[in-house]
N, C-alpha and C positions, 0 to 999 in steps of 0.2 A: 465466647463468641468470636474472638479474634482468631482462635485457633482453627475454628470451622471454616472461616473465611480464607485462611492460608491453605487449608486442605483443599478447598474447593479450586482456589487459584492454582495450586500445584497440580491437581487433577486436570483441570482445563488446559494448563500449559502442556502437560504431558501429551494429551490427546491431540492438541493442535500441532505439536512439533513431530508427531509420529509420521507424518505423511511426506509427500515430495514437495519440492519447491512450488510446483504448479497447483497442488492441493492447498498448500499454505497461503497462496496468493488468493485462491478462491475463498478461503476462510477469512482473510483479511478484508477483502472487498465486501463479502456478505455481512461482515460484522460492522463495517462503516455503514452499509445500507440500513441495518437493524438498529444502529446507534448504540451497539454494545461495546462499551468502552473496555470492559474487562477482557472480552474476546479480542478486541483490536491489539491490546497490550500483550495478550498471551502469544501473539505472533512474534513478538520482539525477543531478541537475544538479551540475555541479563548481563550486559556488558557496559562498562563505563564510557566506551567510546562509539557507541552507536549513535547514528546521525539521522535526522529528519529535517528536511527543508521544504516548506510549503510555498506555493507561488507568492513571491514578493515578501517572503518572511525571513526571519533570522534563522541562522544554523543552530538547531537544537541538539545538544549533546547530552546523552544519558537518559535513563528510563523516566526519571522524575520530570524533566523538561519536556520530554515527548508526551508522556501521559497528560501533563497540564495543557499542552496544546490540543491534543485530540479531545480532552474533556471539555474545552471551550468550544471546539468545533461542533461536538455532539450535543451540547447543552439543550437544544431545542429538538433533539430527535436524530434520526438517521439521515444520511446523505442520499439524494437521488443521483447515485453514480452508476453507470455502466462502463465496462472496460473493453478495450480492444488491444490484444497483444500485437506489436508490430516488429519485435525482435526478441531473441533469447540466445544467451551463450550459457552453456553449462559445462562444468568439469565434475571431477569426483567430489570436490568439497566446496564449490561456490556455484551460484547461478546468478545471472544478470538478466532481468527482464526489462525491456522497454515497452511501455504501456501508454496507450492514450485513454485518458479518463474523459468520459462526457458527463459532466456534472450539471443537473438541472438546479438553476438558481431563480429565486423570486426577487425581481427588481421592482421598484416603484411603478414602472410602466408595464408590468406583467412578467411572466416566466421566460427564461432565456436558457440557452445551453452554453456552458463554458467548456472549452476544451483545454485539458491540461496534459502536458507530456510528463511522464513520470518514469524514473528509473528505480526499480526495486532490486536491491542486491540482498541475496540469501547466503548464509554460510552453513555448512553441515558441521555440527557440533557433537559431542558425546550424547547430548540429550536429543538430538534431531535437527532438522533444518530450522533456521531462525532468521528473521528479517534483521538486517544490520544496518540498512541505509534505505530511506525513502526520500528521493530528491525530486521535487516536482516543479515545473515551470509553466507559465501560461502558454497555451498553444492557440491555434487559429482553427475556426470552424473550417471543416472540409479537409483538415489534415487527416491523413490515413486513408483517404479515399483510394480506390483502385488507381494505381499509377497509369499515366498515359502510355499508350503502346509505344515501345521503343522503335526507333528507326532501324532498319536493317543495317548492319555494319559488316563489311567483308574485313577479315584479318589477314 
């Protein structure tokens, strides 16, 4: 049984990592919405020094620590999260995406939306694109709205 699980994990990882950083990010957030821990983890590089920091959380280093945190987060099912990309820098071997995560949360007084500012860092490896860092911090509602019209400036 263990061998079949490893083969499934290996096949899933290969399919996930075959795309672009943009496609990998879609898979990552779709997996969070679905509560699919294995698919979330298939997005990550298999490196000792990968890093994940959730809002107000500790710096998690390595697959085991990151898997444990996402398992706890997804224990009751998927996350109500929608994303808005606000920036992207890409080279041949790395990509950095600045993302606003709009997360629906249920509080004692009813549903609320939390805004989270996230930075996702992807590296291209021999196996394909992999997530190596996810760093998220609390944001503010309204962040990412269309910027105010800039005043005309003469140079």
